[in-house]
N, CA, C, O and the ligand as a Tripos MOL2 file, in Angstrom:
@<TRIPOS>MOLECULE
protein
  297   295    75     0     0
PROTEIN
NO_CHARGES

@<TRIPOS>ATOM
      1 N           6.8110  -16.6970   -1.9500 N.3       1 MET1
      2 CA          7.7710  -15.6580   -1.5770 C.3       1 MET1
      3 C           7.8700  -14.6260   -2.6900 C.2       1 MET1
      4 O           7.9460  -14.9620   -3.8720 O.2       1 MET1
      5 N           7.8670  -13.3790   -2.2890 N.am      2 ILE2
      6 CA          7.9830  -12.2940   -3.2590 C.3       2 ILE2
      7 C           9.4730  -12.0220   -3.5000 C.2       2 ILE2
      8 O          10.2300  -11.8230   -2.5500 O.2       2 ILE2
      9 N           9.8800  -12.0150   -4.7380 N.am      3 SER3
     10 CA         11.2910  -11.7840   -5.0360 C.3       3 SER3
     11 C          11.6450  -10.3020   -4.9010 C.2       3 SER3
     12 O          10.7870   -9.4270   -5.0130 O.2       3 SER3
     13 N          12.9210  -10.0490   -4.6590 N.am      4 GLU4
     14 CA         13.4010   -8.6710   -4.5670 C.3       4 GLU4
     15 C          13.1100   -7.9250   -5.8630 C.2       4 GLU4
     16 O          12.8220   -6.7280   -5.8680 O.2       4 GLU4
     17 N          13.1960   -8.6680   -6.9550 N.am      5 GLU5
     18 CA         12.9800   -8.0560   -8.2640 C.3       5 GLU5
     19 C          11.5440   -7.5640   -8.4010 C.2       5 GLU5
     20 O          11.3000   -6.4440   -8.8490 O.2       5 GLU5
     21 N          10.6020   -8.4130   -8.0100 N.am      6 LEU6
     22 CA          9.2020   -8.0170   -8.0790 C.3       6 LEU6
     23 C           8.9400   -6.8660   -7.1140 C.2       6 LEU6
     24 O           8.2530   -5.8990   -7.4420 O.2       6 LEU6
     25 N           9.4990   -6.9930   -5.9280 N.am      7 LEU7
     26 CA          9.2920   -5.9570   -4.9200 C.3       7 LEU7
     27 C           9.7620   -4.5960   -5.4140 C.2       7 LEU7
     28 O           9.1240   -3.5750   -5.1560 O.2       7 LEU7
     29 N          10.8840   -4.5910   -6.1280 N.am      8 SER8
     30 CA         11.4370   -3.3210   -6.6010 C.3       8 SER8
     31 C          10.5760   -2.7070   -7.6960 C.2       8 SER8
     32 O          10.6780   -1.5120   -7.9710 O.2       8 SER8
     33 N           9.7250   -3.5230   -8.3250 N.am      9 LEU9
     34 CA          8.8590   -3.0110   -9.3880 C.3       9 LEU9
     35 C           7.5440   -2.4710   -8.8500 C.2       9 LEU9
     36 O           6.8820   -1.6520   -9.4880 O.2       9 LEU9
     37 N           7.1820   -2.9390   -7.6760 N.am     10 LEU10
     38 CA          5.8780   -2.5680   -7.1370 C.3      10 LEU10
     39 C           5.9460   -1.2480   -6.3870 C.2      10 LEU10
     40 O           6.9080   -0.9720   -5.6710 O.2      10 LEU10
     41 N           4.9250   -0.4490   -6.5600 N.am     11 VAL11
     42 CA          4.8050    0.7760   -5.7760 C.3      11 VAL11
     43 C           3.4020    0.8330   -5.1980 C.2      11 VAL11
     44 O           2.4890    0.1490   -5.6610 O.2      11 VAL11
     45 N           3.2550    1.6520   -4.1930 N.am     12 CYS12
     46 CA          1.9460    1.8450   -3.5890 C.3      12 CYS12
     47 C           1.0220    2.5000   -4.6010 C.2      12 CYS12
     48 O           1.4040    3.4930   -5.2200 O.2      12 CYS12
     49 N          -0.1850    1.9730   -4.7870 N.am     13 PRO13
     50 CA         -1.1100    2.5780   -5.7460 C.3      13 PRO13
     51 C          -1.5520    3.9870   -5.3430 C.2      13 PRO13
     52 O          -2.0410    4.7460   -6.1790 O.2      13 PRO13
     53 N          -1.3880    4.3230   -4.1170 N.am     14 MET14
     54 CA         -1.8110    5.6570   -3.6740 C.3      14 MET14
     55 C          -0.7470    6.7090   -3.9570 C.2      14 MET14
     56 O          -0.9250    7.5360   -4.8510 O.2      14 MET14
     57 N           0.3510    6.6930   -3.2160 N.am     15 GLY15
     58 CA          1.3560    7.7440   -3.3700 C.3      15 GLY15
     59 C           2.5250    7.3550   -4.2500 C.2      15 GLY15
     60 O           3.4710    8.1280   -4.3990 O.2      15 GLY15
     61 N           2.4760    6.1530   -4.8420 N.am     16 LYS16
     62 CA          3.5570    5.6330   -5.7010 C.3      16 LYS16
     63 C           4.8780    5.4950   -4.9490 C.2      16 LYS16
     64 O           5.9490    5.5760   -5.5520 O.2      16 LYS16
     65 N           4.8070    5.2900   -3.6600 N.am     17 ALA17
     66 CA          6.0220    5.1060   -2.8620 C.3      17 ALA17
     67 C           6.4400    3.6370   -2.8980 C.2      17 ALA17
     68 O           5.6150    2.7570   -3.1460 O.2      17 ALA17
     69 N           7.7300    3.3760   -2.6460 N.am     18 PRO18
     70 CA          8.1920    1.9850   -2.6210 C.3      18 PRO18
     71 C           7.5310    1.2000   -1.4840 C.2      18 PRO18
     72 O           7.0390    1.7690   -0.5100 O.2      18 PRO18
     73 N           7.5380   -0.1020   -1.6400 N.am     19 LEU19
     74 CA          6.9600   -0.9860   -0.6370 C.3      19 LEU19
     75 C           8.0640   -1.7970    0.0260 C.2      19 LEU19
     76 O           9.1170   -2.0360   -0.5660 O.2      19 LEU19
     77 N           7.8120   -2.2130    1.2540 N.am     20 ARG20
     78 CA          8.7520   -3.1260    1.8890 C.3      20 ARG20
     79 C           7.9910   -4.3780    2.2920 C.2      20 ARG20
     80 O           6.7870   -4.3610    2.5460 O.2      20 ARG20
     81 N           8.7500   -5.4620    2.3360 N.am     21 LEU21
     82 CA          8.1620   -6.7370    2.6920 C.3      21 LEU21
     83 C           8.1370   -6.8660    4.2060 C.2      21 LEU21
     84 O           9.1670   -6.7200    4.8650 O.2      21 LEU21
     85 N           6.9710   -7.1360    4.7510 N.am     22 ASP22
     86 CA          6.8330   -7.3170    6.1900 C.3      22 ASP22
     87 C           6.1500   -8.6610    6.4210 C.2      22 ASP22
     88 O           4.9230   -8.7500    6.4430 O.2      22 ASP22
     89 N           6.9480   -9.6880    6.5910 N.am     23 GLU23
     90 CA          6.4550  -11.0490    6.7500 C.3      23 GLU23
     91 C           5.5130  -11.4260    5.6180 C.2      23 GLU23
     92 O           5.9730  -11.7080    4.5110 O.2      23 GLU23
     93 N           4.2110  -11.4400    5.8640 N.am     24 HIS24
     94 CA          3.3140  -11.9470    4.8350 C.3      24 HIS24
     95 C           2.5120  -10.8520    4.1600 C.2      24 HIS24
     96 O           1.4160  -11.0880    3.6510 O.2      24 HIS24
     97 N           3.0710   -9.6570    4.1630 N.am     25 ARG25
     98 CA          2.3690   -8.5900    3.4780 C.3      25 ARG25
     99 C           3.3670   -7.5430    3.0110 C.2      25 ARG25
    100 O           4.5300   -7.5420    3.4130 O.2      25 ARG25
    101 N           2.8870   -6.6560    2.1580 N.am     26 LEU26
    102 CA          3.7050   -5.5450    1.6880 C.3      26 LEU26
    103 C           3.2120   -4.2810    2.3720 C.2      26 LEU26
    104 O           2.0080   -4.0460    2.4840 O.2      26 LEU26
    105 N           4.1480   -3.4790    2.8230 N.am     27 VAL27
    106 CA          3.7910   -2.2580    3.5320 C.3      27 VAL27
    107 C           4.3600   -1.0670    2.7760 C.2      27 VAL27
    108 O           5.5320   -1.0660    2.3990 O.2      27 VAL27
    109 N           3.5370   -0.0610    2.5550 N.am     28 CYS28
    110 CA          4.0040    1.1520    1.8910 C.3      28 CYS28
    111 C           4.9550    1.8920    2.8260 C.2      28 CYS28
    112 O           4.6470    2.0960    4.0010 O.2      28 CYS28
    113 N           6.1140    2.2940    2.2980 N.am     29 THR29
    114 CA          7.1060    2.9810    3.1350 C.3      29 THR29
    115 C           6.6840    4.4180    3.4160 C.2      29 THR29
    116 O           7.2780    5.0890    4.2600 O.2      29 THR29
    117 N           5.6750    4.8820    2.7210 N.am     30 ARG30
    118 CA          5.2370    6.2500    2.9780 C.3      30 ARG30
    119 C           3.9460    6.3010    3.7960 C.2      30 ARG30
    120 O           3.9430    6.7810    4.9290 O.2      30 ARG30
    121 N           2.8580    5.8060    3.2200 N.am     31 CYS31
    122 CA          1.5670    5.9600    3.9010 C.3      31 CYS31
    123 C           1.2520    4.8140    4.8440 C.2      31 CYS31
    124 O           0.3690    4.9380    5.6940 O.2      31 CYS31
    125 N           1.9550    3.7040    4.7090 N.am     32 GLY32
    126 CA          1.7560    2.6120    5.6470 C.3      32 GLY32
    127 C           0.6370    1.6510    5.3020 C.2      32 GLY32
    128 O           0.3270    0.7670    6.1010 O.2      32 GLY32
    129 N           0.0180    1.7940    4.1310 N.am     33 LEU33
    130 CA         -0.9970    0.8240    3.7120 C.3      33 LEU33
    131 C          -0.3780   -0.5650    3.6760 C.2      33 LEU33
    132 O           0.7860   -0.7220    3.3080 O.2      33 LEU33
    133 N          -1.1550   -1.5710    4.0590 N.am     34 ARG34
    134 CA         -0.6520   -2.9480    4.1000 C.3      34 ARG34
    135 C          -1.4110   -3.7900    3.0970 C.2      34 ARG34
    136 O          -2.6400   -3.8640    3.1170 O.2      34 ARG34
    137 N          -0.6510   -4.4210    2.2220 N.am     35 PHE35
    138 CA         -1.2490   -5.2410    1.1740 C.3      35 PHE35
    139 C          -0.9670   -6.7120    1.4460 C.2      35 PHE35
    140 O           0.1800   -7.1180    1.6320 O.2      35 PHE35
    141 N          -2.0190   -7.4880    1.4650 N.am     36 ALA36
    142 CA         -1.8680   -8.9190    1.7460 C.3      36 ALA36
    143 C          -1.2300   -9.6270    0.5580 C.2      36 ALA36
    144 O          -1.3960   -9.2170   -0.5910 O.2      36 ALA36
    145 N          -0.5000  -10.6930    0.8560 N.am     37 ILE37
    146 CA          0.0800  -11.5250   -0.1940 C.3      37 ILE37
    147 C          -0.6020  -12.8860   -0.1280 C.2      37 ILE37
    148 O          -0.5330  -13.5910    0.8790 O.2      37 ILE37
    149 N          -1.2600  -13.2350   -1.2270 N.am     38 GLN38
    150 CA         -1.9520  -14.5160   -1.2780 C.3      38 GLN38
    151 C          -1.3900  -15.3450   -2.4170 C.2      38 GLN38
    152 O          -1.3710  -14.9180   -3.5720 O.2      38 GLN38
    153 N          -0.9290  -16.5450   -2.0680 N.am     39 ASP39
    154 CA         -0.3230  -17.4330   -3.0690 C.3      39 ASP39
    155 C           0.7720  -16.7220   -3.8480 C.2      39 ASP39
    156 O           0.8370  -16.8170   -5.0740 O.2      39 ASP39
    157 N           1.6310  -16.0100   -3.1290 N.am     40 ASP40
    158 CA          2.7680  -15.2990   -3.7140 C.3      40 ASP40
    159 C           2.3660  -14.1440   -4.6080 C.2      40 ASP40
    160 O           3.2090  -13.5770   -5.3040 O.2      40 ASP40
    161 N           1.1110  -13.7910   -4.6010 N.am     41 ILE41
    162 CA          0.6660  -12.6670   -5.4250 C.3      41 ILE41
    163 C           0.1640  -11.5600   -4.5070 C.2      41 ILE41
    164 O          -0.8030  -11.7500   -3.7690 O.2      41 ILE41
    165 N           0.8150  -10.4140   -4.5520 N.am     42 PRO42
    166 CA          0.3470   -9.3160   -3.7120 C.3      42 PRO42
    167 C          -0.9920   -8.7620   -4.2050 C.2      42 PRO42
    168 O          -1.1900   -8.5360   -5.3990 O.2      42 PRO42
    169 N          -1.8790   -8.5550   -3.2780 N.am     43 ASN43
    170 CA         -3.1700   -7.9550   -3.6030 C.3      43 ASN43
    171 C          -3.0160   -6.4470   -3.4760 C.2      43 ASN43
    172 O          -3.0220   -5.8940   -2.3770 O.2      43 ASN43
    173 N          -2.8770   -5.7900   -4.6350 N.am     44 MET44
    174 CA         -2.5820   -4.3580   -4.6290 C.3      44 MET44
    175 C          -3.8440   -3.5050   -4.7070 C.2      44 MET44
    176 O          -3.7680   -2.3160   -5.0170 O.2      44 MET44
    177 N          -4.9840   -4.0900   -4.4340 N.am     45 LEU45
    178 CA         -6.2150   -3.3080   -4.4410 C.3      45 LEU45
    179 C          -6.2780   -2.4360   -3.1960 C.2      45 LEU45
    180 O          -6.2730   -2.9250   -2.0660 O.2      45 LEU45
    181 N          -6.3360   -1.1470   -3.4340 N.am     46 VAL46
    182 CA         -6.3790   -0.2070   -2.3120 C.3      46 VAL46
    183 C          -7.5910   -0.4740   -1.4240 C.2      46 VAL46
    184 O          -7.5220   -0.3640   -0.2000 O.2      46 VAL46
    185 N          -8.7050   -0.8260   -2.0690 N.am     47 GLU47
    186 CA         -9.9450   -1.0510   -1.3210 C.3      47 GLU47
    187 C          -9.8090   -2.2110   -0.3380 C.2      47 GLU47
    188 O         -10.5110   -2.2630    0.6720 O.2      47 GLU47
    189 N          -8.9110   -3.1310   -0.6370 N.am     48 GLU48
    190 CA         -8.7740   -4.3030    0.2220 C.3      48 GLU48
    191 C          -7.5360   -4.2280    1.1040 C.2      48 GLU48
    192 O          -7.2730   -5.1370    1.8910 O.2      48 GLU48
    193 N          -6.7800   -3.1490    0.9740 N.am     49 ALA49
    194 CA         -5.5860   -2.9990    1.7960 C.3      49 ALA49
    195 C          -5.9720   -2.6320    3.2250 C.2      49 ALA49
    196 O          -7.0270   -2.0520    3.4840 O.2      49 ALA49
    197 N          -5.0770   -2.9920    4.1400 N.am     50 GLU50
    198 CA         -5.3180   -2.6870    5.5440 C.3      50 GLU50
    199 C          -4.7770   -1.2900    5.8380 C.2      50 GLU50
    200 O          -3.6500   -0.9650    5.4640 O.2      50 GLU50
    201 N          -5.5690   -0.4810    6.4980 N.am     51 LEU51
    202 CA         -5.1400    0.8850    6.8040 C.3      51 LEU51
    203 C          -4.1310    0.8810    7.9470 C.2      51 LEU51
    204 O          -4.2140    0.0500    8.8510 O.2      51 LEU51
    205 N          -3.1820    1.8080    7.9070 N.am     52 PRO52
    206 CA         -2.2260    1.9070    9.0210 C.3      52 PRO52
    207 C          -2.9250    2.4110   10.2780 C.2      52 PRO52
    208 O          -4.0250    2.9620   10.2170 O.2      52 PRO52
    209 N          -2.2770    2.2170   11.4010 N.am     53 GLU53
    210 CA         -2.8560    2.6770   12.6570 C.3      53 GLU53
    211 C          -3.0660    4.1790   12.6260 C.2      53 GLU53
    212 O          -2.2190    4.9220   12.1310 O.2      53 GLU53
    213 N          -4.1910    4.6200   13.1520 N.am     54 GLY54
    214 CA         -4.4830    6.0470   13.1800 C.3      54 GLY54
    215 C          -5.2520    6.5180   11.9660 C.2      54 GLY54
    216 O          -5.7410    7.6480   11.9420 O.2      54 GLY54
    217 N          -5.3690    5.6630   10.9470 N.am     55 CYS55
    218 CA         -6.1320    6.0220    9.7530 C.3      55 CYS55
    219 C          -7.4660    5.2870    9.7670 C.2      55 CYS55
    220 O          -7.5160    4.0750    9.9770 O.2      55 CYS55
    221 N          -8.5270    6.0200    9.5470 N.am     56 HIS56
    222 CA         -9.8410    5.3990    9.5620 C.3      56 HIS56
    223 C         -10.4160    5.2750    8.1580 C.2      56 HIS56
    224 O         -11.3730    4.5340    7.9330 O.2      56 HIS56
    225 N          -9.8370    5.9900    7.2300 N.am     57 SER57
    226 CA        -10.2430    5.8510    5.8350 C.3      57 SER57
    227 C          -9.0550    6.2450    4.9740 C.2      57 SER57
    228 O          -8.0550    6.7700    5.4640 O.2      57 SER57
    229 N          -9.1870    5.9800    3.6800 N.am     58 LEU58
    230 CA         -8.0870    6.2860    2.7670 C.3      58 LEU58
    231 C          -7.7600    7.7810    2.7740 C.2      58 LEU58
    232 O          -6.6150    8.1700    2.5420 O.2      58 LEU58
    233 N          -8.7600    8.6100    3.0370 N.am     59 SER59
    234 CA         -8.4840   10.0550    3.0250 C.3      59 SER59
    235 C          -7.5900   10.4930    4.1750 C.2      59 SER59
    236 O          -7.0750   11.6110    4.1660 O.2      59 SER59
    237 N          -7.3980    9.6200    5.1710 N.am     60 ASP60
    238 CA         -6.5040    9.9550    6.2850 C.3      60 ASP60
    239 C          -5.0390    9.6610    5.9660 C.2      60 ASP60
    240 O          -4.1540   10.0120    6.7470 O.2      60 ASP60
    241 N          -4.7800    9.0290    4.8390 N.am     61 LEU61
    242 CA         -3.3970    8.6500    4.5200 C.3      61 LEU61
    243 C          -2.5380    9.8830    4.2890 C.2      61 LEU61
    244 O          -3.0000   10.9130    3.7970 O.2      61 LEU61
    245 N          -1.2750    9.7420    4.6620 N.am     62 GLU62
    246 CA         -0.3380   10.8630    4.5590 C.3      62 GLU62
    247 C          -0.2290   11.3640    3.1180 C.2      62 GLU62
    248 O          -0.2290   12.5700    2.8760 O.2      62 GLU62
    249 N          -0.1380   10.4360    2.1670 N.am     63 CYS63
    250 CA          0.0540   10.8550    0.7740 C.3      63 CYS63
    251 C          -1.1870   11.5460    0.2180 C.2      63 CYS63
    252 O          -1.0820   12.3960   -0.6660 O.2      63 CYS63
    253 N          -2.3590   11.1840    0.7330 N.am     64 VAL64
    254 CA         -3.5920   11.8450    0.2890 C.3      64 VAL64
    255 C          -3.6490   13.2490    0.8850 C.2      64 VAL64
    256 O          -4.0040   14.2100    0.2020 O.2      64 VAL64
    257 N          -3.2980   13.3540    2.1600 N.am     65 GLY65
    258 CA         -3.2930   14.6530    2.8150 C.3      65 GLY65
    259 C          -2.3170   15.6150    2.1680 C.2      65 GLY65
    260 O          -2.5550   16.8220    2.1370 O.2      65 GLY65
    261 N          -1.2130   15.0810    1.6490 N.am     66 ALA66
    262 CA         -0.2030   15.9190    1.0110 C.3      66 ALA66
    263 C          -0.5780   16.2710   -0.4200 C.2      66 ALA66
    264 O           0.1080   17.0620   -1.0660 O.2      66 ALA66
    265 N          -1.6630   15.6880   -0.9200 N.am     67 GLY67
    266 CA         -2.1150   15.9960   -2.2690 C.3      67 GLY67
    267 C          -1.4410   15.1680   -3.3490 C.2      67 GLY67
    268 O          -1.5960   15.4530   -4.5360 O.2      67 GLY67
    269 N          -0.6840   14.1300   -2.9450 N.am     68 ASP68
    270 CA          0.0100   13.3050   -3.9270 C.3      68 ASP68
    271 C          -0.8050   12.0960   -4.3690 C.2      68 ASP68
    272 O          -0.3970   11.3670   -5.2730 O.2      68 ASP68
    273 N          -1.9300   11.8860   -3.7470 N.am     69 ALA69
    274 CA         -2.7880   10.7640   -4.1290 C.3      69 ALA69
    275 C          -4.2270   11.1980   -3.9580 C.2      69 ALA69
    276 O          -4.5380   12.0840   -3.1620 O.2      69 ALA69
    277 N          -5.0930   10.5640   -4.7140 N.am     70 LYS70
    278 CA         -6.5110   10.9180   -4.6310 C.3      70 LYS70
    279 C          -7.3270    9.6970   -4.2410 C.2      70 LYS70
    280 O          -6.9860    8.5620   -4.5750 O.2      70 LYS70
    281 N          -8.3880    9.9520   -3.5430 N.am     71 VAL71
    282 CA         -9.2950    8.8800   -3.1610 C.3      71 VAL71
    283 C         -10.4880    8.9170   -4.0950 C.2      71 VAL71
    284 O         -11.0680    9.9770   -4.3330 O.2      71 VAL71
    285 N         -10.8550    7.7590   -4.6240 N.am     72 ASP72
    286 CA        -12.0380    7.6900   -5.4780 C.3      72 ASP72
    287 C         -13.2740    8.0670   -4.6850 C.2      72 ASP72
    288 O         -13.4250    7.7010   -3.5200 O.2      72 ASP72
    289 N         -14.1400    8.7930   -5.3320 N.am     73 ALA73
    290 CA        -15.3530    9.2310   -4.6450 C.3      73 ALA73
    291 C         -16.2910    8.0610   -4.3740 C.2      73 ALA73
    292 O         -17.1480    8.1340   -3.4930 O.2      73 ALA73
    293 N         -16.1250    6.9910   -5.1310 N.am     74 SER74
    294 CA        -17.0580    5.8670   -5.0160 C.3      74 SER74
    295 C         -17.0070    5.2200   -3.6500 C.2      74 SER74
    296 O         -17.7330    4.2600   -3.3940 O.2      74 SER74
    297 ZN          1.3490    4.4930    0.0880 Zn       75 ZN75
@<TRIPOS>BOND
     1     1     2 1
     2     2     3 1
     3     3     4 2
     4     3     5 am
     5     5     6 1
     6     6     7 1
     7     7     8 2
     8     7     9 am
     9     9    10 1
    10    10    11 1
    11    11    12 2
    12    11    13 am
    13    13    14 1
    14    14    15 1
    15    15    16 2
    16    15    17 am
    17    17    18 1
    18    18    19 1
    19    19    20 2
    20    19    21 am
    21    21    22 1
    22    22    23 1
    23    23    24 2
    24    23    25 am
    25    25    26 1
    26    26    27 1
    27    27    28 2
    28    27    29 am
    29    29    30 1
    30    30    31 1
    31    31    32 2
    32    31    33 am
    33    33    34 1
    34    34    35 1
    35    35    36 2
    36    35    37 am
    37    37    38 1
    38    38    39 1
    39    39    40 2
    40    39    41 am
    41    41    42 1
    42    42    43 1
    43    43    44 2
    44    43    45 am
    45    45    46 1
    46    46    47 1
    47    47    48 2
    48    47    49 am
    49    49    50 1
    50    50    51 1
    51    51    52 2
    52    51    53 am
    53    53    54 1
    54    54    55 1
    55    55    56 2
    56    55    57 am
    57    57    58 1
    58    58    59 1
    59    59    60 2
    60    59    61 am
    61    61    62 1
    62    62    63 1
    63    63    64 2
    64    63    65 am
    65    65    66 1
    66    66    67 1
    67    67    68 2
    68    67    69 am
    69    69    70 1
    70    70    71 1
    71    71    72 2
    72    71    73 am
    73    73    74 1
    74    74    75 1
    75    75    76 2
    76    75    77 am
    77    77    78 1
    78    78    79 1
    79    79    80 2
    80    79    81 am
    81    81    82 1
    82    82    83 1
    83    83    84 2
    84    83    85 am
    85    85    86 1
    86    86    87 1
    87    87    88 2
    88    87    89 am
    89    89    90 1
    90    90    91 1
    91    91    92 2
    92    91    93 am
    93    93    94 1
    94    94    95 1
    95    95    96 2
    96    95    97 am
    97    97    98 1
    98    98    99 1
    99    99   100 2
   100    99   101 am
   101   101   102 1
   102   102   103 1
   103   103   104 2
   104   103   105 am
   105   105   106 1
   106   106   107 1
   107   107   108 2
   108   107   109 am
   109   109   110 1
   110   110   111 1
   111   111   112 2
   112   111   113 am
   113   113   114 1
   114   114   115 1
   115   115   116 2
   116   115   117 am
   117   117   118 1
   118   118   119 1
   119   119   120 2
   120   119   121 am
   121   121   122 1
   122   122   123 1
   123   123   124 2
   124   123   125 am
   125   125   126 1
   126   126   127 1
   127   127   128 2
   128   127   129 am
   129   129   130 1
   130   130   131 1
   131   131   132 2
   132   131   133 am
   133   133   134 1
   134   134   135 1
   135   135   136 2
   136   135   137 am
   137   137   138 1
   138   138   139 1
   139   139   140 2
   140   139   141 am
   141   141   142 1
   142   142   143 1
   143   143   144 2
   144   143   145 am
   145   145   146 1
   146   146   147 1
   147   147   148 2
   148   147   149 am
   149   149   150 1
   150   150   151 1
   151   151   152 2
   152   151   153 am
   153   153   154 1
   154   154   155 1
   155   155   156 2
   156   155   157 am
   157   157   158 1
   158   158   159 1
   159   159   160 2
   160   159   161 am
   161   161   162 1
   162   162   163 1
   163   163   164 2
   164   163   165 am
   165   165   166 1
   166   166   167 1
   167   167   168 2
   168   167   169 am
   169   169   170 1
   170   170   171 1
   171   171   172 2
   172   171   173 am
   173   173   174 1
   174   174   175 1
   175   175   176 2
   176   175   177 am
   177   177   178 1
   178   178   179 1
   179   179   180 2
   180   179   181 am
   181   181   182 1
   182   182   183 1
   183   183   184 2
   184   183   185 am
   185   185   186 1
   186   186   187 1
   187   187   188 2
   188   187   189 am
   189   189   190 1
   190   190   191 1
   191   191   192 2
   192   191   193 am
   193   193   194 1
   194   194   195 1
   195   195   196 2
   196   195   197 am
   197   197   198 1
   198   198   199 1
   199   199   200 2
   200   199   201 am
   201   201   202 1
   202   202   203 1
   203   203   204 2
   204   203   205 am
   205   205   206 1
   206   206   207 1
   207   207   208 2
   208   207   209 am
   209   209   210 1
   210   210   211 1
   211   211   212 2
   212   211   213 am
   213   213   214 1
   214   214   215 1
   215   215   216 2
   216   215   217 am
   217   217   218 1
   218   218   219 1
   219   219   220 2
   220   219   221 am
   221   221   222 1
   222   222   223 1
   223   223   224 2
   224   223   225 am
   225   225   226 1
   226   226   227 1
   227   227   228 2
   228   227   229 am
   229   229   230 1
   230   230   231 1
   231   231   232 2
   232   231   233 am
   233   233   234 1
   234   234   235 1
   235   235   236 2
   236   235   237 am
   237   237   238 1
   238   238   239 1
   239   239   240 2
   240   239   241 am
   241   241   242 1
   242   242   243 1
   243   243   244 2
   244   243   245 am
   245   245   246 1
   246   246   247 1
   247   247   248 2
   248   247   249 am
   249   249   250 1
   250   250   251 1
   251   251   252 2
   252   251   253 am
   253   253   254 1
   254   254   255 1
   255   255   256 2
   256   255   257 am
   257   257   258 1
   258   258   259 1
   259   259   260 2
   260   259   261 am
   261   261   262 1
   262   262   263 1
   263   263   264 2
   264   263   265 am
   265   265   266 1
   266   266   267 1
   267   267   268 2
   268   267   269 am
   269   269   270 1
   270   270   271 1
   271   271   272 2
   272   271   273 am
   273   273   274 1
   274   274   275 1
   275   275   276 2
   276   275   277 am
   277   277   278 1
   278   278   279 1
   279   279   280 2
   280   279   281 am
   281   281   282 1
   282   282   283 1
   283   283   284 2
   284   283   285 am
   285   285   286 1
   286   286   287 1
   287   287   288 2
   288   287   289 am
   289   289   290 1
   290   290   291 1
   291   291   292 2
   292   291   293 am
   293   293   294 1
   294   294   295 1
   295   295   296 2
@<TRIPOS>SUBSTRUCTURE
     1 MET1         2 RESIDUE 1 A MET
     2 ILE2         6 RESIDUE 1 A ILE
     3 SER3        10 RESIDUE 1 A SER
     4 GLU4        14 RESIDUE 1 A GLU
     5 GLU5        18 RESIDUE 1 A GLU
     6 LEU6        22 RESIDUE 1 A LEU
     7 LEU7        26 RESIDUE 1 A LEU
     8 SER8        30 RESIDUE 1 A SER
     9 LEU9        34 RESIDUE 1 A LEU
    10 LEU10       38 RESIDUE 1 A LEU
    11 VAL11       42 RESIDUE 1 A VAL
    12 CYS12       46 RESIDUE 1 A CYS
    13 PRO13       50 RESIDUE 1 A PRO
    14 MET14       54 RESIDUE 1 A MET
    15 GLY15       58 RESIDUE 1 A GLY
    16 LYS16       62 RESIDUE 1 A LYS
    17 ALA17       66 RESIDUE 1 A ALA
    18 PRO18       70 RESIDUE 1 A PRO
    19 LEU19       74 RESIDUE 1 A LEU
    20 ARG20       78 RESIDUE 1 A ARG
    21 LEU21       82 RESIDUE 1 A LEU
    22 ASP22       86 RESIDUE 1 A ASP
    23 GLU23       90 RESIDUE 1 A GLU
    24 HIS24       94 RESIDUE 1 A HIS
    25 ARG25       98 RESIDUE 1 A ARG
    26 LEU26      102 RESIDUE 1 A LEU
    27 VAL27      106 RESIDUE 1 A VAL
    28 CYS28      110 RESIDUE 1 A CYS
    29 THR29      114 RESIDUE 1 A THR
    30 ARG30      118 RESIDUE 1 A ARG
    31 CYS31      122 RESIDUE 1 A CYS
    32 GLY32      126 RESIDUE 1 A GLY
    33 LEU33      130 RESIDUE 1 A LEU
    34 ARG34      134 RESIDUE 1 A ARG
    35 PHE35      138 RESIDUE 1 A PHE
    36 ALA36      142 RESIDUE 1 A ALA
    37 ILE37      146 RESIDUE 1 A ILE
    38 GLN38      150 RESIDUE 1 A GLN
    39 ASP39      154 RESIDUE 1 A ASP
    40 ASP40      158 RESIDUE 1 A ASP
    41 ILE41      162 RESIDUE 1 A ILE
    42 PRO42      166 RESIDUE 1 A PRO
    43 ASN43      170 RESIDUE 1 A ASN
    44 MET44      174 RESIDUE 1 A MET
    45 LEU45      178 RESIDUE 1 A LEU
    46 VAL46      182 RESIDUE 1 A VAL
    47 GLU47      186 RESIDUE 1 A GLU
    48 GLU48      190 RESIDUE 1 A GLU
    49 ALA49      194 RESIDUE 1 A ALA
    50 GLU50      198 RESIDUE 1 A GLU
    51 LEU51      202 RESIDUE 1 A LEU
    52 PRO52      206 RESIDUE 1 A PRO
    53 GLU53      210 RESIDUE 1 A GLU
    54 GLY54      214 RESIDUE 1 A GLY
    55 CYS55      218 RESIDUE 1 A CYS
    56 HIS56      222 RESIDUE 1 A HIS
    57 SER57      226 RESIDUE 1 A SER
    58 LEU58      230 RESIDUE 1 A LEU
    59 SER59      234 RESIDUE 1 A SER
    60 ASP60      238 RESIDUE 1 A ASP
    61 LEU61      242 RESIDUE 1 A LEU
    62 GLU62      246 RESIDUE 1 A GLU
    63 CYS63      250 RESIDUE 1 A CYS
    64 VAL64      254 RESIDUE 1 A VAL
    65 GLY65      258 RESIDUE 1 A GLY
    66 ALA66      262 RESIDUE 1 A ALA
    67 GLY67      266 RESIDUE 1 A GLY
    68 ASP68      270 RESIDUE 1 A ASP
    69 ALA69      274 RESIDUE 1 A ALA
    70 LYS70      278 RESIDUE 1 A LYS
    71 VAL71      282 RESIDUE 1 A VAL
    72 ASP72      286 RESIDUE 1 A ASP
    73 ALA73      290 RESIDUE 1 A ALA
    74 SER74      294 RESIDUE 1 A SER
    75 ZN75       297 GROUP 0 **** ****
């Protein structure tokens, strides 16, 4: 279980927005990226995060479109 304290420290690696706990994953309150939680440790790797509906790549994220986050060229 992720504690409220840890949750309050974590932000989305893309737009630096707060995250909310959604059952077994963390969801960005802004762009909607979903980060899996494995063994109580959130996997904050953007490359392994699940894209929100309607997004086909990281460049489709709201925070990237607004210019607040950048996608690695790699
Ligand atoms: Zn985000």
